VOZAVO-900401 format. One record per atom (N, C-alpha, C): residue number from 1; x, y, z. Coordinates in steps of 0.001 Angstrom, whole numbers. Each point is the difference from the previous one (the first is absolute). Layout:
   resi         u         v         w
    NUM         X         Y         Z
...
% end
This chain:
   resi         u         v         w
      1     -3295      6400      6187
      1       -98     -1272      -748
      1       934     -1038       756
      2      -456     -1069      -105
      2       550     -1192       697
      2      1502      -315      -235
      3       659      -699       907
      3      1133      -765      -301
      3       425      -702      1261
      4      -196       319      1118
      4       398      -620      1180
      4     -1014      -819       989
      5      -951      -536      -568
      5      -876      -737       945
      5       358     -1311       234
      6       -41      -701      1199
      6       424     -1319       354
      6      -876      -953      -823
      7       545     -1099      -164
      7     -1008     -1087      -505
      7       280     -1358       618
      8      -951      -913       -27
      8       107     -1257       634
      8       287     -1060     -1142
      9       731     -1059       390
      9       267     -1042      -853
      9     -1093      -734      -336
     10      -396      -344     -1134
     10     -1177      -810      -445
     10       513     -1312        96
     11      -968      -970        32
     11       359     -1446       132
     11       459      -413     -1353
     12      -438       558     -1184
     12       498      -498     -1221
     12      1146      1116      -320
     13      1026      -444      -571
     13      1156       732      -394
     13      -458      1048     -1294
     14       285      1286       136
     14      -385       939      -963
     14      1006         0     -1202
     15      1015      -869        30
     15       917      -192      -994
     15      -337     -1073      -954
     16       123       128     -1347
     16      -264     -1046      -782
     16      1218      -464      -852
     17       -53     -1075      -555
     17       986      -369      -989
     17       206       930     -1200
     18       968      -213      -709
     18       493       940     -1138
     18     -1177      -309     -1010
     19      -625      1102      -360
     19      -780       127     -1136
     19       276      1056     -1005
     20      -780       507      -871
     20       609       958      -995
     20      -540      1311       154
     21       304       891      -876
     21      -381      1475       295
     21     -1067       457     -1122
     22      -910      -759      -324
     22     -1208       436      -840
     22     -1142       168       817
     23      -747       826      -183
     23     -1284       367       664
     23      -951      -884      -531
     24     -1014      -527       975
     24     -1043      -663      -453
     24      -998       751      -871
     25      -287      -729     -1148
     25      -848       672      -873
     25     -1251       801       753
     26      -255      1326      -467
     26     -1168       809       410
     26       184       328      1498
     27      1202      -174       654
     27        34       377      1320
     27      1067      1006       254
     28      -411      1318        21
     28      1007      1063        85
     28       798       -38      1247
     29      -365      -466      1030
     29       763        45      1207
     29       242     -1433       674
     30       -45      -937      -838
     30       169     -1313       587
     30      1446      -452       115
     31       271     -1055       753
     31      1313      -321       252
     31       740      -569     -1237
     32      1153       506      -286
     32       879      -320     -1095
     32       210     -1516       -80
     33       -65      -629     -1200
     33        -6     -1353        21
     33      1566      -671       338
     34       849       767       -75
     34      1347      -490       264
     34       639       816      1319
     35      -765       362       879
     35       397       664      1247
     35       528      -861       868
     36       852       261       930
     36       611      -810      1048
     36      -964       207      1223
     37      -916       960        35
     37      -839       167      1051
     37     -1494      -205      -401
     38      -629      -604       934
     38     -1525      -287      -387
     38      -938       870       790
     39      -597       936      -370
     39      -850       803       894
     39     -1546       -92      -652
     40       -29      -827      -881
     40     -1551      -205      -383
     40      -395      1041      -986
     41     -1339        -4      -274
     41      -590      1090      -843
     41      -281      1277       849
     42       -49      1044      -613
     42      -205      1326       567
     42     -1624       -60       332
     43      -376       621      1096
     43     -1448       -69       409
     43      -921       455     -1157
     44     -1155      -670       -93
     44      -858       353     -1171
     44      -804      1142       372
     45       -66       390      1348
     45      -676       985       538
     45       482      1365      -652
     46      1180       -36      -391
     46       660      1264      -530
     46      -764       481     -1317
     47      -566      -881      -573
     47      -708       377     -1325
     47     -1308       837       234
     48      -232       219      1245
     48     -1232       864       386
     48       514      1603      -244
     49      1192        72        20
     49       685      1338       -89
     49       705        98     -1354
     50      -366      1056      -830
     50       712       157     -1287
     50      1494       328       112
     51       939      -751      -315
     51      1318       189       186
     51       341      1336      -553
     52      -414       409     -1115
     52       292      1272      -707
     52      -199      1350       874
     53     -1237      -364       758
     53      -517      1281       723
     53       898        97      1261
     54       394     -1245       615
     54       816       169      1273
     54      1337       429      -393
     55       674      -405     -1146
     55      1201       266      -429
     55       143      1620      -335
     56     -1114       504      -605
     56      -123      1397      -257
     56       -48       827      1307
     57      -661      -481       946
     57      -161       711      1119
     57      1433         8       783
     58       648     -1182       -43
     58      1462       -70       729
     58       864       954      -754
     59       -64        23     -1249
     59       893       984      -883
     59      -172      1464       593
     60     -1261       221        18
     60      -394      1461       375
     60       559       394      1437
     61      -164      -990       858
     61       346       166      1278
     61      1609       -38       220
     62       578      -840      -780
     62      1489        -4      -105
     62       520      1317      -450
     63      -659       603     -1070
     63       520      1294      -491
     63      -304      1175       968
     64      -949       -26       788
     64      -210       946      1093
     64      1014       -28      1145
     65       465     -1407       272
     65      1022       -73      1084
     65      1186       522      -520
     66       454      -268     -1207
     66      1269       426      -580
     66       124      1571        80
     67     -1284       627      -633
     67       -71      1373       -22
     67       154       671      1396
     68      -626      -475      1102
     68        28       434      1174
     68      1500      -197       582
     69       737     -1129      -307
     69      1261      -218       405
     69       968       999      -684
     70      -223       352     -1154
     70       778       858      -791
     70       -53      1313       502
     71     -1270       482       364
     71      -259      1375       396
     71       722       214      1505
     72       295     -1101       650
     72       711        30      1263
     72      1482      -174      -172
     73       422      -214     -1262
     73      1349      -328      -122
     73       512     -1384       409
     74      -964      -830       114
     74       146     -1377       310
     74       100      -948      -919
     75      -263        93     -1268
     75        49      -822     -1192
     75      1382       -41      -551
     76       573     -1143       -18
     76      1283      -237      -396
     76        93       299     -1578
     77       906       797      -473
     77       107       306     -1448
     77       638     -1042      -826
     78      -142       -81     -1272
     78       745      -867      -761
     78      1524       233        62
     79       724     -1216       110
     79      1281       265       319
     79       432      -198      1353
     80     -1013        71       974
     80       248      -213      1377
     80       653     -1369       208
     81      1119      -460       661
     81       643     -1219       188
     81      -941     -1004       567
     82      -788       214      1078
     82      -908     -1047       424
     82     -1079      -368      -928
     83      -520      1097      -648
     83     -1126      -211     -1018
     83       651      -818     -1140
     84      1040       203      -535
     84       533      -808      -986
     84       331     -1361       291
     85       328      -102      1444
     85       192     -1385       349
     85     -1333      -793       -12
     86     -1024       569       420
     86     -1241      -786        93
     86      -503       -13     -1376
     87       146       937      -992
     87      -411      -383     -1315
     87       763     -1072      -701
     88      1379       -48       397
     88       832     -1034      -575
     88      -611     -1427       488
     89      -417      -148      1226
     89      -645     -1164       412
     89     -1254      -409      -725
     90      -780      1092      -183
     90     -1269      -146      -698
     90       140      -514     -1451
     91      1013       434      -687
     91       226      -364     -1314
     91       236     -1680      -193
     92       481      -466      1209
     92        69     -1451        36
     92     -1188      -835       383
     93      -905       701       634
     93     -1190      -721       610
     93     -1173       350      -824
     94      -220      1178      -521
     94     -1217       265      -841
     94      -169      -811     -1349
     95      1187      -394      -673
     95      -245     -1067     -1057
     95      -632     -1297       196
     96        67      -429      1384
     96      -497     -1244       415
     96     -1473       156       465
     97      -568      1200       212
     97     -1219       270       432
     97     -1218      -625      -831
     98       100       127     -1413
     98     -1246      -643      -782
     98       -64     -1474       209
     99      1074      -586       493
     99       -61     -1598       348
     99     -1055      -189      1055
    100      -251       948       723
    100      -980      -141      1232
    100     -1372       727      -341
    101       -94       979      -904
    101     -1073       585      -291
    101       192       638     -1387
    102      -849      -505     -1023
    102       269       650     -1265
    102      -452      1376      -162
    103      -715       513       849
    103      -358      1440        51
    103      1294       873       192
    104      1007      -571       551
    104      1189       758       440
    104       660       578     -1477
    105      -132      -781      -883
    105       445       502     -1332
    105      -477      1347      -465
    106     -1164       433       458
    106      -682      1172      -310
    106       337      1190      1026
    107       479      -367      1157
    107       159       924      1169
    107      1175       914      -401
    108        37      1321       254
    108       905      1061       -24
    108       734      -115      1237
    109       879      -831       126
    109       834      -242      1360
    109       676      1324       267
    110       160       393      1220
    110       720      1172       618
    110       622      -434      1357
    111      1145       557       152
    111       642      -293      1245
    111       660      1477       410
    112      -442       399      1225
    112       302      1230       599
    112       414       -35      1400
    113       701      1022       579
    113       705       -31      1189
    113      -591      1255       776
    114      -502       -40      1149
    114      -625      1017       777
    114       853       208      1337
    115       560      1214       248
    115       742       276      1131
    115      -771        19      1181
    116       151      -994       944
    116      -887         4      1205
    116       722     -1079      1051
    117       -15       160      1300
    117       533      -872      1021
    117      -909     -1294        92
    118     -1222        22      -560
    118      -846     -1162        48
    118       724     -1156      -584
    119      -150     -1213       560
    119       430     -1323      -626
    119     -1226      -393      -825
    120        75       231     -1274
    120     -1278      -246      -773
    120       300      -303     -1329
    121      -758      -718      -780
    121       237      -184     -1470
    121     -1410      -719      -431
    122      -269        99     -1384
    122     -1121      -444      -468
    122      -138      -144     -1516
    123      -892      -738      -548
    123      -203      -129     -1266
    123     -1452        91      -318
    124      -640      1105      -461
    124     -1364       102      -387
    124      -451      -757     -1219
    125     -1278      -423       -75
    125      -626      -684     -1393
    125       485       910     -1143
    126       529      -708     -1061
    126       445       685     -1234
    126      1534        75       133
    127       764      -481       971
    127      1384       145       114
    127       647      1268       437
    128      -673       752      1048
    128       541      1299       395
    128       699      -354      1278
    129      1341       125      -199
    129       976      -530      1252
    129       536      1472       695
    130       -54      -133      1286
    130       639      1130       689
    130       844      -670      1421
    131      1106       496        42
    131       814      -323      1233
    131       163      1343       789
    132        87       -93      1343
    132       403      1088       958
    132      1305       -87       218
    133       780      1100       109
    133      1386       -14       439
    133       200      -715      1224
    134      -839        51      1033
    134        86      -520      1244
    134       213     -1544       -38
    135      -599      -720     -1038
    135        80     -1459       153
    135      1362      -266      -623
    136       677       729      -831
    136      1100      -128      -551
    136      1273       266      1103
    137      -311      1202       572
    137      1100       522       886
    137       -14      -783      1387
    138     -1065       -76       687
    138      -220      -444      1339
    138       509     -1493        32
    139      -351      -699     -1135
    139       -41     -1474       -11
    139      1533      -356      -641
    140       384       996      -679
    140      1414       -44      -558
    140       -69     -1270     -1227
    141      -965        64      -816
    141      -256     -1154      -815
    141      1005      -243     -1114
    142       314     -1279      -159
    142       849      -223     -1201
    142      -894       -91     -1191
    143       688      -235     -1232
    143      -790       -36     -1286
    143      -983     -1245       189
    144       646      -976       498
    144      -925     -1409       110
    144     -1163       313       914
    145       154       768      1094
    145      -984        36      1028
    145      -949      1024      -683
    146       317       840      -732
    146      -853       954      -463
    146      -881      -646     -1172
    147       611      -868      -722
    147      -710      -807      -993
    147     -1076      -921       482
    148       253      -512      1332
    148      -971      -815       677
    148     -1272       819       134
    149       147      1200       669
    149      -876       958       300
    149      -916       399     -1386
    150       766       325      -991
    150      -722       297     -1121
    150      -744     -1159      -685
    151       583     -1158        37
    151      -570     -1096      -510
    151     -1291      -373       627
    152       -54       170      1329
    152     -1106      -251       860
    152     -1093      1014      -359
    153       278      1311       -44
    153      -973      1056      -312
    153      -616      -286     -1400
    154       939      -323     -1051
    154      -585      -190     -1285
    154      -774     -1226        54
    155       222      -851       706
    155      -960     -1358       266
    155     -1396       376       271
    156      -113       912       875
    156     -1393       377       428
    156      -812       568     -1063
    157       701       749      -769
    157      -570       646     -1399
    157      -307      -967      -917
    158       863      -916      -291
    158       -78     -1068      -988
    158     -1172      -963       365
    159       -51      -347      1387
    159      -990      -868       397
    159     -1353       777       312
    160       -70      1224      -429
    160     -1155       922       143
    160      -751      -138      1450
    161       814       -73      1082
    161      -588       -58      1257
    161      -719      1144       436
    162       298      1305      -643
    162      -841      1071       498
    162     -1406       -87      -600
    163       163      -416     -1274
    163     -1261      -201      -810
    163      -910     -1032       744
    164       648     -1015       394
    164      -879     -1130       682
    164      -471       449      1305
    165       938       606       728
    165      -450       656      1442
    165     -1167       814       -86
    166        91      1024      -948
    166     -1091      1007      -191
    166     -1332      -727      -523
    167        85      -988      -861
    167     -1115      -677      -404
    167      -697      -790      1321
    168       766      -702       624
    168      -676      -823      1058
    168      -494       966      1032
    169       658      1088       435
    169      -395       704      1016
    169     -1425       848      -397
    170       125       514     -1226
    170     -1378       742      -448
    170     -1066      -917      -294
    171       292     -1317      -708
    171     -1133      -770      -378
    171      -501      -579      1366
    172       746      -281       926
    172      -737      -407      1292
    172      -764       905       521
    173       390      1375        77
    173      -849      1205       644
    173     -1161       246      -858
    174        73      -371     -1508
    174     -1156       294      -716
    174      -906     -1342      -284
    175       462     -1009       495
    175      -777     -1272       -66
    175       -37      -461     -1445
    176      1365       166      -757
    176       155      -383     -1240
    176       668     -1367      -160
    177       117      -674     -1133
    177       687     -1143      -123
    177       595       175     -1464
    178       686     -1118      -446
    178       640        80     -1329
    178     -1122       139     -1080
    179     -1224      -526       296
    179     -1032       224     -1005
    179      -397      1331      -204
    180       554       986       824
    180      -335      1404      -203
    180       551       618     -1390
    181      1004      -699      -272
    181       670       288     -1434
    181     -1151       175     -1047
    182      -973      -892        51
    182     -1083       -85     -1047
    182      -922      1221        32
    183        29       608      1147
    183      -932      1023       347
    183       575      1390      -280
    184      1183       122      -305
    184       876      1193      -161
    184       793       359      1256
    185       941       619      -201
    185      1066       346      1008
    185       108      1485       245
    186      -964       755      -235
    186       124      1331        67
    186       451       573      1404
    187      -700      -552      1122
    187       249       412      1263
    187      1445      -368       444
    188       462     -1231      -223
    188      1251      -578       321
    188      1024       764      -770
    189      -276       426     -1233
    189       829       691      -782
    189       313      1429       549
    190     -1143       653       516
    190       296      1192       589
    190       814        54      1160
    191      -304     -1121       924
    191       755      -199      1172
    191      1507      -102      -164
    192       376      -787     -1351
    192      1244      -285      -260
    192       702      1342      -464
    193      -756       884      -518
    193       547      1321      -533
    193       358       926      1266
    194      -623      -354      1041
    194       194       856      1113
    194      1012      -689       917
    195       587      -974      -456
    195       725      -868      1099
    195      1435       475        33
    196       401       945      -843
    196      1421       273      -120
    196       751       672      1419
    197      -806       766       597
    197       586       463      1498
    197       208     -1146       830
    198      -616     -1282      -234
    198       163      -833      1097
    198      1038     -1258      -361
    199       585       291     -1245
    199       711     -1220      -444
    199      1370      -212       753
    200       487      1199       530
    200      1431       -48       612
    200      -184      -741      1435
    201     -1124       257       560
    201      -249      -578      1493
    201      -809     -1231       -98
    202      -454      -586      -969
    202      -814     -1214      -304
    202       562     -1175       794
    203      -611      -676       866
    203       604     -1134       680
    203      -358     -1293      -849
    204       868      -825      -279
    204      -310     -1245      -607
    204      -157     -1066       927
    205      -506     -1073      -490
    205      -136     -1147       864
    205      1200      -711       342
    206        47     -1005       880
    206      1156      -864       231
    206       237      -878     -1276
    207      -897      -449      -733
    207       232      -835     -1141
    207       475      1031     -1120
    208      -373      1158       -46
    208       447      1014     -1042
    208      1465       223       351
    209       414        57      1258
    209      1297       159       295
    209       947     -1112      -263
    210      -583     -1247       108
    210       824     -1313      -265
    210       229        61     -1444
    211     -1067       204      -858
    211       278        17     -1381
    211      1017      1068      -563
    212       -37      1057       752
    212       937      1071      -518
    212      1481      -420       330
    213        63      -442      1174
    213      1427      -564       459
    213       536      -976     -1052
    214      -863     -1001      -367
    214       276     -1074      -827
    214       316       508     -1466
    215      -886       731      -587
    215       176       582     -1239
    215      1152       895      -126
    216        96       904      1018
    216      1007      1115       125
    216      1311      -744       116
    217       173     -1007       863
    217      1324      -905        91
    217       470      -605     -1456
    218     -1027      -464      -791
    218       298      -594     -1286
    218       470      1091      -913
    219      -730      1046       -18
    219       296      1042      -894
    219      1301       545        87
    220       518       126      1340
    220      1278       555       357
    220      1206      -913      -384
    221      -299     -1331       307
    221       834      -973      -328
    221       285       -60     -1482
    222     -1052        66      -770
    222        88      -235     -1446
    222       715      1327      -613
    223      -158      1186       714
    223       656      1138      -577
    223      1439       131       477
    224       546      -975       722
    224      1464      -127       413
    224       176       650      1199
    225      -895      -115      1029
    225       243       540      1320
    225        48     -1216       957
    226       970       -32       991
    226        64     -1059       854
    226     -1025      -330       908
    227      -882     -1081        53
    227     -1114      -294       711
    227       396        80      1476
    228      1245      -256       306
    228       373        81      1612
    228      -103      1447       537
    229      -129       828      -898
    229      -238      1420       492
    229     -1206       111       763
    230     -1137      -862      -426
    230     -1347       116       458
    230       106      -140      1667
    231       896      -926       378
    231       140      -333      1470
    231       806      1183       665
    232       972       565      -536
    232       609      1059       512
    232      -797      1207        38
    233      -899       264      -998
    233      -986      1141       137
    233      -930      -256      1142
    234      -406     -1148       140
    234     -1092      -109      1149
    234       569        92      1265
    235      1344      -366       200
    235       658       262      1247
    235       197      1475       306
    236       266       734     -1124
    236        81      1569       119
    236     -1352       593       400
    237     -1037      -503      -656
    237     -1378       363       191
    237      -353      -212      1473
    238       437     -1219       673
    238      -359      -205      1214
    238       624       867      1065
    239      1219       478      -358
    239       709       932      1030
    239      -633      1418      -217
    240      -371       304     -1285
    240      -568      1291      -156
    240     -1331        78       641
    241      -791      -966        49
    241     -1409        34       486
    241       -81       518      1431
    242      1131       -82       673
    242        10       426      1462
    242       365      1522       162
    243       331       654     -1090
    243       446      1314       232
    243      -762      1046     -1080
    244       481      1259      -114
    244      -807       802      -724
    244        46      -258     -1498
    245      -748       817      -790
    245       -20      -301     -1508
    245     -1117       368      -561
    246     -1001       361       637
    246     -1264       380      -673
    246      -967     -1098       131
    247     -1359       170        76
    247      -850      -922       379
    247      -409      -972     -1434
    248       220       775     -1082
    248      -563      -596     -1291
    248       175     -1393      -291
    249      1338      -362       -73
    249       432     -1378      -517
    249      -179      -994      1111
    250       614       301      1202
    250       312      -968       945
    250     -1257      -289       741
    251      -974       900        -1
    251     -1429      -213       659
    251      -822      -943      -650
    252       274        16     -1461
    252      -855      -868      -816
    252       663     -1186      -481
    253      1374      -112       398
    253       789     -1073      -371
    253       957      -585       992
    254      -595      -409      1224
    254       905      -392      1055
    254       876     -1119      -308
    255      1286        26       363
    255       872     -1116      -191
    255      -167      -975      1099
    256       689     -1162      -209
    256      -108     -1026      1074
    256       848     -1260      -339
    257       359      -791      1079
    257       693     -1323      -280
    257      -617      -894      -935
    258     -1376      -186       -19
    258      -536      -894      -988
    258       360       163     -1416
    259        32      1318      -354
    259       282       216     -1349
    259      1490      -223      -400
    260       834       273      1044
    260      1486      -329      -241
    260       115     -1547      -201
    261      -612      -688       865
    261       104     -1477       -11
    261      -512      -512     -1385
    262      -980       534      -435
    262      -759      -385     -1355
    262      1024       246     -1133
    263       619      1261       132
    263       993       477     -1187
    263      1289     -1074       130
    264       439      -244      1140
    264      1147      -866        64
    264      -273     -1359      -342
    265     -1319      -469       107
    265      -195     -1225      -597
    265      -242      -256     -1468
    266      -444      1189      -513
    266      -333        86     -1429
    266       692       588      -891
    267       939       815       434
    267      1127       645      -911
    267       701     -1028      -899
    268       313     -1178       519
    268       740      -950      -813
    268      -913      -359     -1360
    269     -1370       279        85
    269      -851      -523     -1174
    269       425       847     -1245
    270       338      1299       297
    270       285       934     -1186
    270      1452       221      -169
    271       849      -630       794
    271      1419       305       -48
    271       653      -321     -1452
    272      -683      -992      -503
    272       436      -446     -1434
    272      -270      1022     -1051
    273     -1122       678       139
    273      -266      1077      -785
    273       986      1164        22
    274       408       353      1220
    274       840      1031       139
    274      1405      -298      -721
    275       430     -1334       307
    275      1258      -425      -530
    275      -192      -129     -1494
    276     -1038      -349      -591
    276       -51       105     -1530
    276        40      1316      -461
    277      -740       935       609
    277        75      1337      -457
    277      1432       673        99
    278       748      -281      1007
    278      1267       485        21
    278      1026      -559     -1182
    279      -390     -1082      -636
    279       929      -668      -940
    279      -417       546     -1323
    280     -1085       793      -204
    280      -357       426     -1256
    280       984      1117      -404
% end
């Protein structure tokens, strides 16, 4: 699952003025009204795929992954220092999630740690988060940097990028459109149910990655994590991309100077949120 794809600067700034944290009526994944970032409305195409079906499929696949890791002695047990550190970060970010997607109130969030040298992390639909030890150990992540990754991955789930990507891909191949909702979604629903095995390696678009960067940065800043860490994180990713670490994360999330420049330019937009959170 996504985190490190380069993106280009658009002509219009993706950042908006201060607005408020209420969801637009009837829009479960719309931009919060008081957000510092403006990423627009979530893709309407996602409506072609039942959210409940995809989330259930993700939960099933996540459980299989954890069971496999446990059978190999690779699943960190409760009380593991690194796992507790990640769960501590999540307790500050998860309460902010419903401001970006009201469905998140119903999600049964989980955070787990898998022992692997791979540089990898993801958040499946429905709030199923996993980090690999490789991303923590090889990059020597600070709490602020780990929060930037977690916020980014959470943002993909909150913006329902997997749901949209699946809908667009399958609707195109099947010759469907939004009007297909009126004819029944049985076939797309079945596809969503079988999607679990692809969720970890699903590639998102450049726009998806931009949205996840912006929403994740704001989530982390509001949670009390220094947004400057997003720059140091990408610098570490840039160095790691030239070495070993497993193909999973870096092959689908290449680092690059454009992203660092964008972050350096836009971190000040959420700096006040971070400072406010530290005063609470």
